[in-house]
C-alpha beads as a LAMMPS data file, in Angstrom:
LAMMPS data file: protein, C-alpha beads

165 atoms
164 bonds

1 atom types
1 bond types

-500.0 500.0 xlo xhi
-500.0 500.0 ylo yhi
-500.0 500.0 zlo zhi

Masses

1 110.0

Atoms # bond

1 1 1 -160.795 111.058 351.139
2 1 1 -159.245 109.902 347.948
3 1 1 -160.205 110.476 344.304
4 1 1 -159.479 107.893 341.636
5 1 1 -160.287 107.662 337.938
6 1 1 -163.303 105.565 337.284
7 1 1 -162.974 102.439 335.177
8 1 1 -165.620 100.303 333.386
9 1 1 -165.951 97.931 336.359
10 1 1 -167.130 100.985 338.479
11 1 1 -170.184 101.547 336.373
12 1 1 -172.600 99.611 338.757
13 1 1 -171.564 101.587 341.773
14 1 1 -171.924 104.897 339.833
15 1 1 -175.413 103.766 338.780
16 1 1 -176.242 102.860 342.431
17 1 1 -175.223 106.267 343.655
18 1 1 -177.192 107.979 340.858
19 1 1 -180.296 105.981 341.772
20 1 1 -179.884 106.782 345.408
21 1 1 -179.077 110.490 344.914
22 1 1 -181.455 111.533 342.103
23 1 1 -184.819 111.091 343.738
24 1 1 -184.057 113.104 346.987
25 1 1 -182.454 115.783 344.751
26 1 1 -185.058 116.093 342.025
27 1 1 -188.359 114.596 343.337
28 1 1 -189.746 118.138 344.031
29 1 1 -188.506 119.297 340.639
30 1 1 -189.057 116.578 338.071
31 1 1 -191.779 113.981 337.522
32 1 1 -190.917 110.332 338.263
33 1 1 -191.236 109.684 334.393
34 1 1 -188.661 112.411 333.732
35 1 1 -186.334 111.137 336.356
36 1 1 -186.442 107.578 334.840
37 1 1 -185.905 108.962 331.401
38 1 1 -182.965 111.120 332.516
39 1 1 -181.333 108.375 334.556
40 1 1 -181.392 106.107 331.594
41 1 1 -180.162 108.807 329.254
42 1 1 -177.282 109.810 331.525
43 1 1 -176.469 106.603 333.360
44 1 1 -177.205 103.767 331.078
45 1 1 -174.258 101.279 330.946
46 1 1 -173.368 102.091 327.371
47 1 1 -173.527 105.956 328.055
48 1 1 -171.207 105.584 330.993
49 1 1 -168.797 103.286 329.126
50 1 1 -168.547 105.840 326.320
51 1 1 -167.924 108.659 328.909
52 1 1 -165.296 106.733 330.898
53 1 1 -163.510 105.908 327.591
54 1 1 -163.659 109.454 326.280
55 1 1 -161.931 112.829 327.048
56 1 1 -164.284 113.181 330.111
57 1 1 -162.225 112.660 333.256
58 1 1 -164.601 110.562 335.454
59 1 1 -163.636 110.226 339.042
60 1 1 -164.851 108.478 342.148
61 1 1 -164.743 109.916 345.705
62 1 1 -163.540 107.085 347.975
63 1 1 -163.555 107.047 351.775
64 1 1 -162.093 104.006 353.469
65 1 1 -162.599 101.869 350.348
66 1 1 -166.223 102.934 350.067
67 1 1 -167.266 104.852 346.971
68 1 1 -169.350 107.749 348.306
69 1 1 -169.664 109.916 345.158
70 1 1 -168.560 110.611 341.659
71 1 1 -167.894 113.569 339.334
72 1 1 -166.990 114.037 335.751
73 1 1 -165.191 116.948 334.118
74 1 1 -163.851 117.816 330.629
75 1 1 -161.497 120.411 329.253
76 1 1 -163.715 121.717 326.396
77 1 1 -161.397 124.577 325.234
78 1 1 -157.811 125.371 326.239
79 1 1 -159.104 127.843 328.842
80 1 1 -162.385 126.272 329.834
81 1 1 -163.455 123.200 331.719
82 1 1 -166.983 121.672 332.083
83 1 1 -167.982 119.982 335.237
84 1 1 -170.610 117.503 333.776
85 1 1 -171.610 115.756 337.027
86 1 1 -171.038 115.760 340.748
87 1 1 -173.204 113.494 343.042
88 1 1 -172.785 112.103 346.517
89 1 1 -174.557 109.311 348.303
90 1 1 -177.171 111.312 350.178
91 1 1 -175.853 109.841 353.445
92 1 1 -172.562 111.719 352.824
93 1 1 -173.973 115.098 352.270
94 1 1 -173.007 118.021 354.735
95 1 1 -169.695 116.255 355.700
96 1 1 -167.431 118.519 353.588
97 1 1 -167.022 115.977 350.777
98 1 1 -168.473 118.325 348.175
99 1 1 -165.999 121.079 349.110
100 1 1 -163.151 118.571 348.800
101 1 1 -164.387 117.522 345.415
102 1 1 -164.520 121.141 344.277
103 1 1 -160.955 121.744 345.631
104 1 1 -159.763 118.773 343.620
105 1 1 -161.564 120.034 340.481
106 1 1 -160.068 123.454 340.904
107 1 1 -156.532 122.027 341.295
108 1 1 -157.078 119.877 338.205
109 1 1 -158.081 123.053 336.378
110 1 1 -155.113 125.053 337.633
111 1 1 -152.695 122.334 336.527
112 1 1 -154.354 122.182 333.100
113 1 1 -154.139 125.946 332.619
114 1 1 -157.887 126.457 332.654
115 1 1 -159.234 129.932 333.338
116 1 1 -162.890 129.081 333.888
117 1 1 -164.953 126.142 335.130
118 1 1 -168.532 125.941 333.931
119 1 1 -171.455 123.675 335.034
120 1 1 -175.167 123.386 334.501
121 1 1 -177.466 123.059 337.515
122 1 1 -181.180 122.890 337.655
123 1 1 -182.569 126.332 338.769
124 1 1 -184.543 124.703 341.650
125 1 1 -181.674 122.392 342.873
126 1 1 -180.405 123.333 346.330
127 1 1 -176.895 122.747 344.913
128 1 1 -177.129 126.322 343.403
129 1 1 -176.328 127.684 346.850
130 1 1 -173.540 125.177 347.415
131 1 1 -171.859 126.235 344.115
132 1 1 -172.241 129.929 344.999
133 1 1 -170.545 129.254 348.400
134 1 1 -167.694 127.574 346.344
135 1 1 -167.204 130.831 344.315
136 1 1 -169.385 130.036 341.232
137 1 1 -171.683 132.626 339.893
138 1 1 -174.857 132.467 337.732
139 1 1 -173.470 133.363 334.293
140 1 1 -176.625 132.718 332.331
141 1 1 -179.871 130.686 332.232
142 1 1 -180.558 127.869 329.730
143 1 1 -183.509 125.698 328.764
144 1 1 -182.319 122.623 327.024
145 1 1 -184.593 120.218 325.160
146 1 1 -183.486 116.732 326.119
147 1 1 -186.148 114.824 324.118
148 1 1 -189.357 112.960 324.961
149 1 1 -191.069 116.292 325.677
150 1 1 -188.696 117.063 328.594
151 1 1 -186.365 120.011 329.163
152 1 1 -183.596 120.910 331.563
153 1 1 -184.166 124.346 333.051
154 1 1 -180.733 125.329 334.257
155 1 1 -178.387 127.984 335.406
156 1 1 -175.046 127.872 333.696
157 1 1 -172.680 128.685 336.562
158 1 1 -169.037 129.678 336.198
159 1 1 -166.008 129.889 338.421
160 1 1 -163.177 132.149 337.414
161 1 1 -159.999 130.277 338.389
162 1 1 -157.717 133.334 337.946
163 1 1 -159.595 135.147 340.746
164 1 1 -159.997 131.928 342.827
165 1 1 -156.160 131.477 343.394

Bonds

1 1 1 2
2 1 2 3
3 1 3 4
4 1 4 5
5 1 5 6
6 1 6 7
7 1 7 8
8 1 8 9
9 1 9 10
10 1 10 11
11 1 11 12
12 1 12 13
13 1 13 14
14 1 14 15
15 1 15 16
16 1 16 17
17 1 17 18
18 1 18 19
19 1 19 20
20 1 20 21
21 1 21 22
22 1 22 23
23 1 23 24
24 1 24 25
25 1 25 26
26 1 26 27
27 1 27 28
28 1 28 29
29 1 29 30
30 1 30 31
31 1 31 32
32 1 32 33
33 1 33 34
34 1 34 35
35 1 35 36
36 1 36 37
37 1 37 38
38 1 38 39
39 1 39 40
40 1 40 41
41 1 41 42
42 1 42 43
43 1 43 44
44 1 44 45
45 1 45 46
46 1 46 47
47 1 47 48
48 1 48 49
49 1 49 50
50 1 50 51
51 1 51 52
52 1 52 53
53 1 53 54
54 1 54 55
55 1 55 56
56 1 56 57
57 1 57 58
58 1 58 59
59 1 59 60
60 1 60 61
61 1 61 62
62 1 62 63
63 1 63 64
64 1 64 65
65 1 65 66
66 1 66 67
67 1 67 68
68 1 68 69
69 1 69 70
70 1 70 71
71 1 71 72
72 1 72 73
73 1 73 74
74 1 74 75
75 1 75 76
76 1 76 77
77 1 77 78
78 1 78 79
79 1 79 80
80 1 80 81
81 1 81 82
82 1 82 83
83 1 83 84
84 1 84 85
85 1 85 86
86 1 86 87
87 1 87 88
88 1 88 89
89 1 89 90
90 1 90 91
91 1 91 92
92 1 92 93
93 1 93 94
94 1 94 95
95 1 95 96
96 1 96 97
97 1 97 98
98 1 98 99
99 1 99 100
100 1 100 101
101 1 101 102
102 1 102 103
103 1 103 104
104 1 104 105
105 1 105 106
106 1 106 107
107 1 107 108
108 1 108 109
109 1 109 110
110 1 110 111
111 1 111 112
112 1 112 113
113 1 113 114
114 1 114 115
115 1 115 116
116 1 116 117
117 1 117 118
118 1 118 119
119 1 119 120
120 1 120 121
121 1 121 122
122 1 122 123
123 1 123 124
124 1 124 125
125 1 125 126
126 1 126 127
127 1 127 128
128 1 128 129
129 1 129 130
130 1 130 131
131 1 131 132
132 1 132 133
133 1 133 134
134 1 134 135
135 1 135 136
136 1 136 137
137 1 137 138
138 1 138 139
139 1 139 140
140 1 140 141
141 1 141 142
142 1 142 143
143 1 143 144
144 1 144 145
145 1 145 146
146 1 146 147
147 1 147 148
148 1 148 149
149 1 149 150
150 1 150 151
151 1 151 152
152 1 152 153
153 1 153 154
154 1 154 155
155 1 155 156
156 1 156 157
157 1 157 158
158 1 158 159
159 1 159 160
160 1 160 161
161 1 161 162
162 1 162 163
163 1 163 164
164 1 164 165
């Protein structure tokens, strides 16, 4: 497994994985209309171009030249990092890839001098248990209005890197 920084030409593969991953992940949580709205809001070509060209570190998980997932993180304060996204091709789940990605993110945070990693996850997403297994805890709850009458009903989860060493 290798991780490499995403570039603009990677946008179509990121969009393909998002399309493939979102419905199995969210079909029991979100309406199809909200899923379409959020995919466009978060994975439109212009949105991804802006993120890849910003302070957000956008990476691909590559296994034998095949992109099997992606993640994006950003140092938001000198001591805090935000994990914006982490998605795998559904065919690659339960193979240890997520754990490898989290290990990479932790190492990235250690090297940057970060003390905490934070992420938002839908309260009904099975990934909550994965993050807890990886050492994250539920720091707070948040309901975020994302427009068009939709909200994200999330846990804000946090990992303390000082105690994770």
